[in-house]
Steps between C-alpha positions, in 0.01 A plus 500: 500500500155350498615175343582193708755246414456145610287201437156506354337311785447810705149648532439824310318750717441760223146570394404374156297789343424324170170343624393834659563686173296240312209540736518883480498483112194271503323743737595795283351327194180415689453860612575630150232276349233566768555876553315604174202288607469690828388824331153611591277630223203728478161356401375684195175434318605538139240575235406217267573550128155375412320714755121532492342841494357603831165670506450760767165690482604773741839539332834467672735783573776476240833677509616518142856571397551590135808458292594869550492439878191707554260352758122496522298412802158374385555677167589837655855626447702524817850631569754259652545735792131503577440124462551408866265768628235419243513127583487564878193721460319277249170356629510198272842404635373535853197287421659223290855518636638427155621671189563346159811601311524481122820600330628519150716200420788719379550673833800419714434280796609780739223733392229240579659407829527866596121545443434192707724632778322832505168321530629283791629812676163664454343215699360287221502140635474324168668606176390273217648484148275474195597306191360502149334161436541540126875509529633153443871516492672181393799384702703463180444869422620597850816290457563669160456843660192588292 
């Protein structure tokens, strides 16, 4: 029904979609390649492996998290449920506006992040992570899972 019989000299008024499909495929490929590059990241100051020891004569306020998940604020044991209130009322936090977090390397990431979140909710503007300058992990050891 849609076919015409006759000579081939007549003009064909149907739209040729092949070039349009080609253009759409090229655009699709361009967007697929550029889309992952559009992600925005978060600037994080990562600790150096060969960090130098910082000397602080007054002493910094350190939140320590041990392997058994017990926490200590300046060497004093604190319960997880009391941590936010203790940080909000701490004079050193109010004065310096920072707390240093040191955590056992065997702890799950979520435990450390939870402590940092509690500190942020308590109004601590800067939460800093401490590293052990004597720990020199080799990249090959990390790849091997050691």
